[in-house]
C-alpha atoms as a printed R data frame, in Angstrom:
    type eleno elety resid chain resno       x       y       z
1   ATOM     1    CA   MET     A     1  70.391 179.738  60.619
2   ATOM     2    CA   THR     A     2  70.144 177.250  57.556
3   ATOM     3    CA   LYS     A     3  68.023 179.892  55.856
4   ATOM     4    CA   LYS     A     4  70.305 182.479  56.217
5   ATOM     5    CA   ILE     A     5  72.599 180.290  54.976
6   ATOM     6    CA   PHE     A     6  70.903 179.431  51.929
7   ATOM     7    CA   PHE     A     7  69.753 183.183  51.263
8   ATOM     8    CA   SER     A     8  73.455 184.411  51.526
9   ATOM     9    CA   ILE     A     9  74.463 181.822  48.934
10  ATOM    10    CA   PHE     A    10  71.014 183.003  46.904
11  ATOM    11    CA   ILE     A    11  72.376 186.433  46.742
12  ATOM    12    CA   THR     A    12  75.735 185.485  45.386
13  ATOM    13    CA   SER     A    13  74.722 183.361  42.655
14  ATOM    14    CA   VAL     A    14  72.120 186.078  41.432
15  ATOM    15    CA   LEU     A    15  74.468 188.195  41.241
16  ATOM    16    CA   SER     A    16  77.021 185.690  39.630
17  ATOM    17    CA   VAL     A    17  74.145 185.419  36.896
18  ATOM    18    CA   ALA     A    18  73.760 189.152  36.401
19  ATOM    19    CA   VAL     A    19  77.387 189.672  35.858
20  ATOM    20    CA   ALA     A    20  77.643 186.804  33.449
21  ATOM    21    CA   MET     A    21  74.568 188.330  31.106
22  ATOM    22    CA   PHE     A    22  75.725 191.886  31.483
23  ATOM    23    CA   LEU     A    23  79.374 190.637  30.185
24  ATOM    24    CA   THR     A    24  77.358 188.738  27.299
25  ATOM    25    CA   VAL     A    25  75.144 191.525  26.529
26  ATOM    26    CA   SER     A    26  78.135 194.053  26.639
27  ATOM    27    CA   GLY     A    27  80.940 191.604  24.656
28  ATOM    28    CA   GLN     A    28  82.686 194.890  23.255
29  ATOM    29    CA   GLN     A    29  83.954 195.807  27.463
30  ATOM    30    CA   THR     A    30  87.491 195.652  27.736
31  ATOM    31    CA   LEU     A    31  89.214 193.598  30.075
32  ATOM    32    CA   LYS     A    32  89.896 196.574  32.302
33  ATOM    33    CA   GLU     A    33  86.290 197.679  32.918
34  ATOM    34    CA   ILE     A    34  85.494 194.034  33.240
35  ATOM    35    CA   ILE     A    35  87.949 193.428  36.099
36  ATOM    36    CA   ARG     A    36  86.604 196.927  37.492
37  ATOM    37    CA   ILE     A    37  82.982 194.960  37.791
38  ATOM    38    CA   PHE     A    38  84.038 192.165  39.127
39  ATOM    39    CA   PHE     A    39  86.043 193.899  42.106
40  ATOM    40    CA   TYR     A    40  82.964 195.969  42.732
41  ATOM    41    CA   ILE     A    41  80.946 192.594  42.760
42  ATOM    42    CA   PHE     A    42  83.406 191.138  45.255
43  ATOM    43    CA   LEU     A    43  83.193 194.107  47.864
44  ATOM    44    CA   VAL     A    44  79.545 193.583  47.533
45  ATOM    45    CA   VAL     A    45  79.519 190.423  48.376
46  ATOM    46    CA   CYS     A    46  82.243 190.530  51.165
47  ATOM    47    CA   ALA     A    47  79.825 192.978  52.691
48  ATOM    48    CA   LEU     A    48  77.026 190.933  52.616
49  ATOM    49    CA   SER     A    49  78.760 187.907  54.215
50  ATOM    50    CA   VAL     A    50  79.503 190.189  56.787
51  ATOM    51    CA   ILE     A    51  76.199 191.842  57.451
52  ATOM    52    CA   LEU     A    52  74.676 187.972  57.148
53  ATOM    53    CA   SER     A    53  77.562 186.173  59.453
54  ATOM    54    CA   LYS     A    54  76.792 188.669  62.267
55  ATOM    55    CA   ASN     A    55  73.238 188.068  62.313
56  ATOM    56    CA   ILE     A    56  74.005 184.605  61.802
57  ATOM    57    CA   VAL     A    57  76.800 184.401  64.810
58  ATOM    58    CA   LYS     A    58  74.551 186.814  67.011
59  ATOM    59    CA   PRO     A    59  72.318 183.942  68.874
60  ATOM    60    CA   VAL     A    60  75.793 181.917  69.167
61  ATOM    61    CA   LYS     A    61  77.180 184.467  71.430
62  ATOM    62    CA   ASN     A    62  74.280 185.248  73.032
63  ATOM    63    CA   ILE     A    63  73.976 181.789  74.596
64  ATOM    64    CA   ASP     A    64  74.410 181.728  78.304
65  ATOM    65    CA   LEU     A    65  76.953 178.730  79.035
66  ATOM    66    CA   ASP     A    66  75.710 178.218  82.519
67  ATOM    67    CA   ASN     A    67  72.610 178.236  82.009
68  ATOM    68    CA   PRO     A    68  71.944 177.656  77.808
69  ATOM    69    CA   LYS     A    69  68.247 177.682  76.770
70  ATOM    70    CA   PRO     A    70  68.034 176.173  73.533
71  ATOM    71    CA   ARG     A    71  65.088 177.058  72.708
72  ATOM    72    CA   LYS     A    72  66.765 181.025  72.216
73  ATOM    73    CA   SER     A    73  68.876 179.238  69.517
74  ATOM    74    CA   TYR     A    74  69.472 177.520  66.574
75  ATOM    75    CA   LYS     A    75  67.536 174.436  65.974
76  ATOM    76    CA   GLU     A    76  70.852 172.833  64.707
77  ATOM    77    CA   LEU     A    77  72.273 173.430  68.314
78  ATOM    78    CA   PHE     A    78  69.730 172.065  70.185
79  ATOM    79    CA   PRO     A    79  71.652 168.872  70.892
80  ATOM    80    CA   ILE     A    80  74.801 170.285  71.754
81  ATOM    81    CA   LEU     A    81  72.826 172.999  74.307
82  ATOM    82    CA   ASP     A    82  71.136 170.343  75.901
83  ATOM    83    CA   ARG     A    83  73.981 168.126  76.666
84  ATOM    84    CA   LEU     A    84  76.105 171.337  77.785
85  ATOM    85    CA   LYS     A    85  73.176 171.891  79.973
86  ATOM    86    CA   ALA     A    86  73.175 168.269  81.669
87  ATOM    87    CA   GLN     A    87  76.635 168.507  81.804
88  ATOM    88    CA   ASN     A    88  76.661 172.364  83.753
89  ATOM    89    CA   GLY     A    89  74.474 170.225  86.036
90  ATOM    90    CA   LYS     A    90  76.567 167.835  86.574
91  ATOM    91    CA   VAL     A    91  79.718 169.705  87.321
92  ATOM    92    CA   ASN     A    92  77.652 172.003  89.915
93  ATOM    93    CA   ARG     A    93  76.122 168.661  91.642
94  ATOM    94    CA   GLN     A    94  80.066 167.955  91.739
95  ATOM    95    CA   LYS     A    95  80.851 171.430  92.662
96  ATOM    96    CA   THR     A    96  78.027 171.206  95.634
97  ATOM    97    CA   GLU     A    97  79.551 167.933  97.246
98  ATOM    98    CA   LEU     A    98  83.203 168.650  96.883
99  ATOM    99    CA   ILE     A    99  82.539 172.237  98.810
100 ATOM   100    CA   ASN     A   100  80.277 170.439 101.385
101 ATOM   101    CA   SER     A   101  82.979 167.749 101.710
102 ATOM   102    CA   ARG     A   102  85.468 170.643 102.462
103 ATOM   103    CA   GLU     A   103  83.172 172.432 104.806
104 ATOM   104    CA   GLN     A   104  82.337 169.056 106.914
105 ATOM   105    CA   PHE     A   105  86.494 168.494 107.147
106 ATOM   106    CA   SER     A   106  86.840 171.484 108.213
107 ATOM   107    CA   ILE     A   107  84.470 171.547 110.863
108 ATOM   108    CA   ILE     A   108  85.986 168.332 112.040
109 ATOM   109    CA   THR     A   109  89.049 169.565 112.190
110 ATOM   110    CA   GLU     A   110  88.699 172.731 113.846
111 ATOM   111    CA   ASN     A   111  86.683 170.590 116.691
112 ATOM   112    CA   MET     A   112  89.400 168.594 117.328
113 ATOM   113    CA   LYS     A   113  92.275 168.754 120.368
114 ATOM   114    CA   GLU     A   114  94.962 167.758 118.298
115 ATOM   115    CA   GLY     A   115  96.412 169.194 115.584
116 ATOM   116    CA   ILE     A   116  96.473 167.983 112.000
117 ATOM   117    CA   ILE     A   117  98.723 169.524 108.965
118 ATOM   118    CA   ILE     A   118  98.448 168.291 105.647
119 ATOM   119    CA   ALA     A   119 101.552 169.389 103.327
120 ATOM   120    CA   ASP     A   120 102.393 168.839  99.663
121 ATOM   121    CA   SER     A   121 105.537 166.897  98.511
122 ATOM   122    CA   LYS     A   122 106.734 170.485  97.961
123 ATOM   123    CA   THR     A   123 106.301 170.882 101.877
124 ATOM   124    CA   VAL     A   124 103.863 173.605 101.413
125 ATOM   125    CA   ILE     A   125 100.989 173.238 103.949
126 ATOM   126    CA   LEU     A   126  97.729 172.643 102.300
127 ATOM   127    CA   ALA     A   127  95.650 172.210 105.559
128 ATOM   128    CA   CYS     A   128  96.465 173.228 108.848
129 ATOM   129    CA   ASN     A   129  93.900 173.385 111.817
130 ATOM   130    CA   SER     A   130  93.534 175.934 114.805
131 ATOM   131    CA   GLY     A   131  94.790 172.909 117.276
132 ATOM   132    CA   ALA     A   132  98.377 172.545 115.461
133 ATOM   133    CA   TYR     A   133  98.604 176.131 115.798
134 ATOM   134    CA   ARG     A   134  97.327 176.488 119.894
135 ATOM   135    CA   LEU     A   135  99.760 173.066 120.993
136 ATOM   136    CA   LEU     A   136 102.813 174.574 119.017
137 ATOM   137    CA   GLY     A   137 101.952 177.683 120.491
138 ATOM   138    CA   ILE     A   138 102.386 179.782 117.580
139 ATOM   139    CA   GLU     A   139 100.313 182.187 115.290
140 ATOM   140    CA   PRO     A   140  98.509 181.027 112.276
141 ATOM   141    CA   LEU     A   141 100.972 181.192 108.850
142 ATOM   142    CA   LYS     A   142 100.291 182.831 105.772
143 ATOM   143    CA   LYS     A   143  98.702 180.700 103.075
144 ATOM   144    CA   GLY     A   144 101.936 178.823 100.785
145 ATOM   145    CA   GLN     A   145 104.366 178.625 103.700
146 ATOM   146    CA   SER     A   146 106.334 175.479 104.189
147 ATOM   147    CA   ILE     A   147 105.954 173.514 107.152
148 ATOM   148    CA   TYR     A   148 109.080 173.892 108.599
149 ATOM   149    CA   ALA     A   149 108.120 177.430 109.724
150 ATOM   150    CA   LEU     A   150 105.867 175.855 112.212
151 ATOM   151    CA   SER     A   151 108.764 174.942 114.123
152 ATOM   152    CA   GLN     A   152 112.815 175.314 114.401
153 ATOM   153    CA   GLU     A   153 113.903 172.687 116.196
154 ATOM   154    CA   ASP     A   154 116.047 170.079 114.926
155 ATOM   155    CA   ILE     A   155 114.105 166.942 116.073
156 ATOM   156    CA   PHE     A   156 110.768 168.502 114.860
157 ATOM   157    CA   ARG     A   157 112.662 169.280 110.916
158 ATOM   158    CA   ARG     A   158 114.212 165.629 111.044
159 ATOM   159    CA   CYS     A   159 110.920 164.333 111.839
160 ATOM   160    CA   ILE     A   160 109.319 165.957 109.120
161 ATOM   161    CA   GLN     A   161 112.243 165.378 106.549
162 ATOM   162    CA   ASP     A   162 111.935 161.134 107.688
163 ATOM   163    CA   ALA     A   163 108.246 161.795 106.306
164 ATOM   164    CA   MET     A   164 109.604 163.568 103.039
165 ATOM   165    CA   GLY     A   165 111.172 160.534 101.916
166 ATOM   166    CA   GLY     A   166 108.740 157.973 102.745
167 ATOM   167    CA   ARG     A   167 109.105 156.733 106.542
168 ATOM   168    CA   ASN     A   168 107.097 157.043 109.546
169 ATOM   169    CA   ALA     A   169 108.172 159.025 112.051
170 ATOM   170    CA   GLU     A   170 107.752 160.141 115.743
171 ATOM   171    CA   CYS     A   171 109.328 162.472 117.897
172 ATOM   172    CA   LEU     A   172 108.678 163.961 121.201
173 ATOM   173    CA   LEU     A   173 108.798 167.908 121.208
174 ATOM   174    CA   LYS     A   174 109.260 170.008 124.356
175 ATOM   175    CA   SER     A   175 107.821 173.174 124.746
176 ATOM   176    CA   GLU     A   176 106.762 176.198 127.372
177 ATOM   177    CA   GLN     A   177 103.383 174.945 126.829
178 ATOM   178    CA   GLY     A   178 104.125 171.461 127.465
179 ATOM   179    CA   ASP     A   179 104.998 167.897 125.850
180 ATOM   180    CA   ARG     A   180 104.270 167.328 122.146
181 ATOM   181    CA   LYS     A   181 103.840 164.379 120.480
182 ATOM   182    CA   ILE     A   182 104.496 164.678 116.303
183 ATOM   183    CA   ILE     A   183 103.472 162.193 114.239
184 ATOM   184    CA   ALA     A   184 104.487 162.151 110.564
185 ATOM   185    CA   SER     A   185 103.368 159.972 107.656
186 ATOM   186    CA   PRO     A   186 103.750 159.991 104.157
187 ATOM   187    CA   ALA     A   187 101.072 160.157 101.734
188 ATOM   188    CA   ASN     A   188 102.033 158.012  98.965
189 ATOM   189    CA   SER     A   189 100.556 156.942  95.567
190 ATOM   190    CA   ALA     A   190 102.590 154.006  93.463
191 ATOM   191    CA   GLU     A   191 106.267 154.863  94.145
192 ATOM   192    CA   THR     A   192 105.561 158.517  94.231
193 ATOM   193    CA   ILE     A   193 105.030 160.830  97.748
194 ATOM   194    CA   ASN     A   194 102.427 163.194  97.270
195 ATOM   195    CA   GLY     A   195 102.881 164.815 100.723
196 ATOM   196    CA   ILE     A   196 102.515 163.844 103.851
197 ATOM   197    CA   VAL     A   197 100.156 163.960 107.039
198 ATOM   198    CA   VAL     A   198 101.075 165.558 110.465
199 ATOM   199    CA   PHE     A   199  99.394 164.477 113.656
200 ATOM   200    CA   ILE     A   200 100.453 166.620 116.860
201 ATOM   201    CA   LEU     A   201  98.991 165.037 120.263
202 ATOM   202    CA   ASP     A   202  99.253 166.973 123.802
203 ATOM   203    CA   VAL     A   203 101.535 164.369 125.817
204 ATOM   204    CA   THR     A   204 101.881 166.504 128.971
205 ATOM   205    CA   GLU     A   205  99.806 164.528 131.132
206 ATOM   206    CA   GLN     A   206 101.133 161.220 129.807
207 ATOM   207    CA   GLN     A   207 104.586 162.277 130.229
208 ATOM   208    CA   LYS     A   208 103.766 163.412 133.686
209 ATOM   209    CA   LEU     A   209 101.919 160.183 134.560
210 ATOM   210    CA   GLU     A   210 104.813 158.017 132.945
211 ATOM   211    CA   ASN     A   211 107.326 159.737 135.389
212 ATOM   212    CA   MET     A   212 105.416 159.426 138.177
213 ATOM   213    CA   ARG     A   213 105.573 155.737 137.062
214 ATOM   214    CA   ARG     A   214 109.008 155.639 137.167
215 ATOM   215    CA   GLU     A   215 109.335 157.743 140.372
216 ATOM   216    CA   PHE     A   216 107.135 155.373 141.801
217 ATOM   217    CA   THR     A   217 108.921 151.877 141.004
218 ATOM   218    CA   SER     A   218 112.084 153.553 142.272
219 ATOM   219    CA   ASN     A   219 110.731 154.747 145.141
220 ATOM   220    CA   VAL     A   220 108.976 150.990 145.835
221 ATOM   221    CA   SER     A   221 112.285 149.577 145.387
222 ATOM   222    CA   HIS     A   222 113.492 151.519 148.022
223 ATOM   223    CA   GLU     A   223 111.075 151.854 150.617
224 ATOM   224    CA   LEU     A   224 111.282 147.959 150.327
225 ATOM   225    CA   LYS     A   225 115.093 147.376 150.407
226 ATOM   226    CA   THR     A   226 115.217 149.750 153.443
227 ATOM   227    CA   PRO     A   227 113.686 147.310 155.946
228 ATOM   228    CA   LEU     A   228 114.562 143.956 153.854
229 ATOM   229    CA   THR     A   229 118.335 145.323 154.291
230 ATOM   230    CA   THR     A   230 117.936 146.066 158.419
231 ATOM   231    CA   ILE     A   231 116.461 142.472 158.837
232 ATOM   232    CA   TYR     A   232 118.754 140.820 156.056
233 ATOM   233    CA   GLY     A   233 121.778 142.363 158.375
234 ATOM   234    CA   ILE     A   234 120.405 141.155 161.921
235 ATOM   235    CA   SER     A   235 119.304 137.861 160.560
236 ATOM   236    CA   ASP     A   236 123.141 137.516 159.301
237 ATOM   237    CA   MET     A   237 124.853 138.066 162.675
238 ATOM   238    CA   LEU     A   238 122.144 136.051 164.819
239 ATOM   239    CA   ALA     A   239 123.131 133.235 162.441
240 ATOM   240    CA   ASN     A   240 126.802 133.686 162.533
241 ATOM   241    CA   GLY     A   241 126.101 134.003 166.708
242 ATOM   242    CA   ILE     A   242 127.937 137.504 167.041
243 ATOM   243    CA   VAL     A   243 124.887 138.467 168.644
244 ATOM   244    CA   LYS     A   244 125.191 138.607 172.487
245 ATOM   245    CA   PRO     A   245 122.105 136.480 174.442
246 ATOM   246    CA   GLU     A   246 121.551 139.609 175.966
247 ATOM   247    CA   ASP     A   247 121.261 141.668 172.758
248 ATOM   248    CA   PHE     A   248 118.427 139.169 171.520
249 ATOM   249    CA   THR     A   249 115.303 140.702 172.524
250 ATOM   250    CA   ASP     A   250 116.565 143.941 171.120
251 ATOM   251    CA   PHE     A   251 117.298 142.228 167.591
252 ATOM   252    CA   GLY     A   252 114.358 140.095 167.646
253 ATOM   253    CA   GLN     A   253 112.229 143.671 168.098
254 ATOM   254    CA   GLN     A   254 114.211 145.251 165.537
255 ATOM   255    CA   ILE     A   255 113.197 142.414 162.889
256 ATOM   256    CA   ARG     A   256 109.506 142.803 164.163
257 ATOM   257    CA   ASN     A   257 109.549 146.688 163.684
258 ATOM   258    CA   GLU     A   258 110.897 146.400 160.075
259 ATOM   259    CA   ALA     A   259 108.737 143.362 159.075
260 ATOM   260    CA   GLU     A   260 105.598 145.481 160.449
261 ATOM   261    CA   ARG     A   261 106.710 148.328 158.357
262 ATOM   262    CA   LEU     A   262 106.868 146.136 155.235
263 ATOM   263    CA   ILE     A   263 103.011 144.544 156.146
264 ATOM   264    CA   ILE     A   264 102.160 147.982 156.107
265 ATOM   265    CA   LEU     A   265 103.619 149.407 152.997
266 ATOM   266    CA   ILE     A   266 102.673 146.336 150.815
267 ATOM   267    CA   ASP     A   267  98.974 146.992 152.567
268 ATOM   268    CA   ASP     A   268  98.997 150.115 151.180
269 ATOM   269    CA   ILE     A   269 100.176 149.521 147.901
270 ATOM   270    CA   VAL     A   270  97.600 147.100 147.492
271 ATOM   271    CA   SER     A   271  95.005 149.501 148.451
272 ATOM   272    CA   LEU     A   272  96.142 151.808 146.034
273 ATOM   273    CA   SER     A   273  96.375 149.184 143.496
274 ATOM   274    CA   LYS     A   274  92.627 148.291 144.277
275 ATOM   275    CA   LEU     A   275  91.844 151.876 144.147
276 ATOM   276    CA   ASP     A   276  93.537 152.500 140.741
277 ATOM   277    CA   GLU     A   277  91.875 149.747 139.078
278 ATOM   278    CA   ASN     A   278  88.512 150.517 140.726
279 ATOM   279    CA   SER     A   279  88.508 146.674 141.708
280 ATOM   280    CA   VAL     A   280  87.262 147.787 145.534
281 ATOM   281    CA   PRO     A   281  83.875 145.689 146.125
282 ATOM   282    CA   GLU     A   282  81.044 147.901 146.707
283 ATOM   283    CA   GLN     A   283  79.967 147.644 150.244
284 ATOM   284    CA   ASN     A   284  78.279 150.616 150.529
285 ATOM   285    CA   GLU     A   285  76.721 151.231 154.233
286 ATOM   286    CA   PRO     A   286  75.554 153.988 156.555
287 ATOM   287    CA   ILE     A   287  78.702 155.740 158.073
288 ATOM   288    CA   ASP     A   288  78.442 157.896 160.935
289 ATOM   289    CA   LEU     A   289  81.531 160.380 160.412
290 ATOM   290    CA   TYR     A   290  81.403 161.661 163.819
291 ATOM   291    CA   SER     A   291  81.415 158.233 165.332
292 ATOM   292    CA   LEU     A   292  83.933 156.873 162.885
293 ATOM   293    CA   SER     A   293  86.046 159.967 163.804
294 ATOM   294    CA   GLU     A   294  85.951 159.567 167.409
295 ATOM   295    CA   GLU     A   295  86.772 155.654 167.156
296 ATOM   296    CA   ILE     A   296  90.056 156.641 164.530
297 ATOM   297    CA   LEU     A   297  91.007 159.404 167.039
298 ATOM   298    CA   SER     A   298  90.980 156.575 170.155
299 ATOM   299    CA   ARG     A   299  93.260 154.265 167.902
300 ATOM   300    CA   LEU     A   300  95.526 157.018 167.600
301 ATOM   301    CA   SER     A   301  95.528 158.447 171.151
302 ATOM   302    CA   LYS     A   302  99.061 156.542 172.070
303 ATOM   303    CA   ASN     A   303 100.584 158.033 169.193
304 ATOM   304    CA   SER     A   304  98.985 161.429 170.183
305 ATOM   305    CA   SER     A   305 100.247 161.281 173.603
306 ATOM   306    CA   ASP     A   306 104.164 160.020 172.851
307 ATOM   307    CA   ARG     A   307 104.375 163.571 171.696
308 ATOM   308    CA   ASN     A   308 102.196 165.444 173.958
309 ATOM   309    CA   ILE     A   309 100.033 166.427 171.291
310 ATOM   310    CA   THR     A   310  96.113 167.221 172.009
311 ATOM   311    CA   SER     A   311  93.301 166.263 169.456
312 ATOM   312    CA   SER     A   312  89.900 167.815 169.356
313 ATOM   313    CA   LEU     A   313  86.536 166.727 167.552
314 ATOM   314    CA   SER     A   314  83.720 168.836 167.173
315 ATOM   315    CA   GLY     A   315  80.804 169.508 164.440
316 ATOM   316    CA   GLU     A   316  77.991 167.120 164.106
317 ATOM   317    CA   HIS     A   317  76.523 163.278 163.684
318 ATOM   318    CA   ILE     A   318  76.789 163.353 159.486
319 ATOM   319    CA   VAL     A   319  75.705 160.157 157.875
320 ATOM   320    CA   PHE     A   320  77.296 159.400 154.630
321 ATOM   321    CA   THR     A   321  76.759 156.338 152.713
322 ATOM   322    CA   GLY     A   322  80.145 154.574 151.422
323 ATOM   323    CA   ASN     A   323  82.766 152.218 151.969
324 ATOM   324    CA   ARG     A   324  83.429 151.878 155.252
325 ATOM   325    CA   THR     A   325  87.110 150.897 154.427
326 ATOM   326    CA   ILE     A   326  87.996 153.382 152.486
327 ATOM   327    CA   ILE     A   327  86.308 156.262 154.604
328 ATOM   328    CA   ASP     A   328  88.441 154.578 157.729
329 ATOM   329    CA   GLU     A   329  91.473 155.243 155.816
330 ATOM   330    CA   ILE     A   330  90.689 158.865 154.855
331 ATOM   331    CA   ILE     A   331  90.342 160.094 158.165
332 ATOM   332    CA   TYR     A   332  93.037 157.761 160.067
333 ATOM   333    CA   ASN     A   333  95.488 159.119 157.258
334 ATOM   334    CA   LEU     A   334  94.861 162.687 157.753
335 ATOM   335    CA   CYS     A   335  94.845 162.534 161.452
336 ATOM   336    CA   ASP     A   336  98.069 160.059 161.229
337 ATOM   337    CA   ASN     A   337 100.041 162.991 159.404
338 ATOM   338    CA   ALA     A   338  98.164 165.614 161.507
339 ATOM   339    CA   ILE     A   339 100.091 163.901 164.396
340 ATOM   340    CA   LYS     A   340 103.385 162.750 162.228
341 ATOM   341    CA   TYR     A   341 104.365 166.379 160.876
342 ATOM   342    CA   ASN     A   342 102.975 168.321 163.993
343 ATOM   343    CA   VAL     A   343 105.110 170.010 166.637
344 ATOM   344    CA   ASP     A   344 105.513 168.338 169.974
345 ATOM   345    CA   GLY     A   345 102.819 170.028 172.251
346 ATOM   346    CA   GLY     A   346 101.205 171.020 169.222
347 ATOM   347    CA   SER     A   347  97.230 169.960 168.694
348 ATOM   348    CA   PHE     A   348  95.205 169.250 165.824
349 ATOM   349    CA   ASP     A   349  91.433 169.451 165.671
350 ATOM   350    CA   VAL     A   350  88.878 167.064 163.598
351 ATOM   351    CA   ARG     A   351  85.545 169.059 162.596
352 ATOM   352    CA   ILE     A   352  82.674 167.263 160.733
353 ATOM   353    CA   SER     A   353  80.034 169.364 158.916
354 ATOM   354    CA   HIS     A   354  77.750 169.806 156.129
355 ATOM   355    CA   ILE     A   355  77.043 171.798 153.075
356 ATOM   356    CA   PRO     A   356  74.065 171.431 150.973
357 ATOM   357    CA   MET     A   357  74.236 168.086 149.581
358 ATOM   358    CA   LYS     A   358  77.741 167.357 150.807
359 ATOM   359    CA   ALA     A   359  79.631 165.824 153.764
360 ATOM   360    CA   VAL     A   360  82.583 168.114 155.262
361 ATOM   361    CA   ILE     A   361  85.331 166.640 156.832
362 ATOM   362    CA   THR     A   362  87.981 168.835 157.939
363 ATOM   363    CA   VAL     A   363  91.588 168.247 159.971
364 ATOM   364    CA   SER     A   364  93.893 171.497 161.023
365 ATOM   365    CA   ASP     A   365  96.970 171.235 162.522
366 ATOM   366    CA   THR     A   366  99.653 173.444 164.265
367 ATOM   367    CA   GLY     A   367 102.421 171.508 162.419
368 ATOM   368    CA   ILE     A   368 105.382 172.529 160.350
369 ATOM   369    CA   GLY     A   369 102.788 173.653 157.102
370 ATOM   370    CA   ILE     A   370 103.798 172.936 153.344
371 ATOM   371    CA   SER     A   371 105.135 175.259 151.345
372 ATOM   372    CA   ASP     A   372 103.822 176.523 148.053
373 ATOM   373    CA   GLU     A   373 105.949 175.037 145.835
374 ATOM   374    CA   HIS     A   374 104.772 171.105 146.952
375 ATOM   375    CA   ILE     A   375 100.989 172.020 147.890
376 ATOM   376    CA   ASP     A   376 100.300 170.704 144.254
377 ATOM   377    CA   ARG     A   377 102.192 167.240 144.450
378 ATOM   378    CA   ILE     A   378 101.884 166.242 148.090
379 ATOM   379    CA   PHE     A   379  99.015 163.376 146.884
380 ATOM   380    CA   GLU     A   380 101.543 161.927 144.739
381 ATOM   381    CA   ARG     A   381 102.973 158.465 145.965
382 ATOM   382    CA   PHE     A   382 106.013 158.812 148.298
383 ATOM   383    CA   TYR     A   383 105.988 162.292 147.428
384 ATOM   384    CA   ARG     A   384 107.906 164.146 150.861
385 ATOM   385    CA   ALA     A   385 107.723 167.899 150.894
386 ATOM   386    CA   ASP     A   386 110.499 167.787 153.195
387 ATOM   387    CA   LYS     A   387 112.723 165.037 152.511
388 ATOM   388    CA   SER     A   388 115.217 165.517 155.317
389 ATOM   389    CA   HIS     A   389 112.624 166.214 158.252
390 ATOM   390    CA   SER     A   390 110.232 162.770 156.199
391 ATOM   391    CA   ARG     A   391 113.203 160.585 156.844
392 ATOM   392    CA   LYS     A   392 112.428 160.446 161.054
393 ATOM   393    CA   ILE     A   393 109.329 160.114 160.506
394 ATOM   394    CA   ASN     A   394 107.782 156.408 160.228
395 ATOM   395    CA   GLY     A   395 105.323 156.034 157.244
396 ATOM   396    CA   THR     A   396 105.232 154.784 154.167
397 ATOM   397    CA   GLY     A   397 104.625 158.056 151.865
398 ATOM   398    CA   LEU     A   398 101.447 157.049 150.414
399 ATOM   399    CA   GLY     A   399  98.898 158.157 152.956
400 ATOM   400    CA   LEU     A   400  97.628 160.970 151.357
401 ATOM   401    CA   SER     A   401  97.570 159.662 148.166
402 ATOM   402    CA   ILE     A   402  95.675 156.825 149.373
403 ATOM   403    CA   VAL     A   403  93.432 159.716 150.721
404 ATOM   404    CA   LYS     A   404  92.901 161.543 146.960
405 ATOM   405    CA   HIS     A   405  92.446 158.061 145.405
406 ATOM   406    CA   GLY     A   406  89.516 157.282 148.181
407 ATOM   407    CA   VAL     A   407  87.820 160.663 148.373
408 ATOM   408    CA   SER     A   408  88.006 160.078 144.337
409 ATOM   409    CA   TYR     A   409  86.631 156.910 144.689
410 ATOM   410    CA   HIS     A   410  83.339 158.313 146.496
411 ATOM   411    CA   GLY     A   411  83.229 161.277 143.888
412 ATOM   412    CA   GLY     A   412  84.314 163.762 146.373
413 ATOM   413    CA   THR     A   413  87.108 166.179 146.304
414 ATOM   414    CA   VAL     A   414  90.123 167.203 148.779
415 ATOM   415    CA   ARG     A   415  92.223 170.284 148.871
416 ATOM   416    CA   VAL     A   416  94.436 171.828 151.081
417 ATOM   417    CA   THR     A   417  95.777 175.215 152.586
418 ATOM   418    CA   SER     A   418  98.779 175.567 154.891
419 ATOM   419    CA   SER     A   419 100.886 178.163 156.418
420 ATOM   420    CA   GLU     A   420 103.723 178.022 158.719
421 ATOM   421    CA   LYS     A   421 101.382 178.131 161.435
422 ATOM   422    CA   GLY     A   422  99.999 174.373 159.876
423 ATOM   423    CA   SER     A   423  97.925 172.783 157.794
424 ATOM   424    CA   VAL     A   424  94.313 172.488 157.058
425 ATOM   425    CA   PHE     A   425  92.716 169.549 155.174
426 ATOM   426    CA   ILE     A   426  89.179 169.830 153.936
427 ATOM   427    CA   VAL     A   427  87.502 166.931 152.172
428 ATOM   428    CA   GLU     A   428  84.211 167.056 150.717
429 ATOM   429    CA   LEU     A   429  82.015 164.057 150.092
430 ATOM   430    CA   PRO     A   430  78.120 164.123 147.950
431 ATOM   431    CA   LEU     A   431  75.341 162.896 150.040
432 ATOM   432    CA   LYS     A   432  73.132 160.876 148.469
């Protein structure tokens, strides 16, 4: 490039000298002719400049800025092109890292069960994973829409507004899809709010458990209060001497019955608590399920005969290794319920069998049955399918809950089918 510039200057100098010589020789020329000659020279110089400049600039224009090759340009540009090449390499590496980071972020968020939303300070959604759309039960939004478009609920809008105002906010959003907990936090930079981050959690099961806990507390209070009230009332009458001597035995029997009811209830609650906390001592031993069922039916024979209910045992001697106390409670509660919720003069059958790698305990009865709307809830604590009928039946309301937890403790399953002609409970326990 330097050579071409020098050549241009050289040509211009030669022309200037030639003109000067010409003027010296032709001193008699008029001013008009001199100006005309200079004009022609000027045009020639301009033309030469344009031609030379194109040739000079052409290599510069042909430089590939994405992949500059210094050896194909002017030597004077080599340091600049080397620096440009190094800078391009740095930019490309940073670009690759950024793309990889975004892809990794996308993979992580798309595999989350929870929903995550990122919005800027103008509430425009910058990122929203599929979990958020699924939990909210809506179709994906178009790019550039506001976060408020995700839900029209006032409680959701207030939660987002609080976060946009710089405050952490939480709310519970109830919908047909279930209960959703919304957690919105502002993204601050110094005193400026750059946007918000929102998490959406499925708390349907958690809310269900919380409701069950409240119901359990209420039911326990009621179940404890009823016999205690009876005991207190009778004791008060005895203390005040308003009970006839001939009635002492009857009143004493009532106190004993109610105290026994309290003891059974407390024992059941303790059993459930141990199963919940998995604090039952591991006392696994071989158990002949058929022989154990015979023993339990013998213990319940008086209850059966009082209502003229017949029982039967069929199947085979299956040996299962487990906690004998818990297995006893499982079979006992199923048989006890088959008596309590049967019709007078009815019957129930206990069958011990097996399928590959599983022992099966089946208890079927000819009782009052369970409607479909209650089937899924009968294993809840204190739940009564027919509350009016259940009031007439002695029991704590914890029997089937103990059955469910006891079966789960042994890694098994329990299911029930029912109709107006009776119910069938099937317990499957894994054989080791």
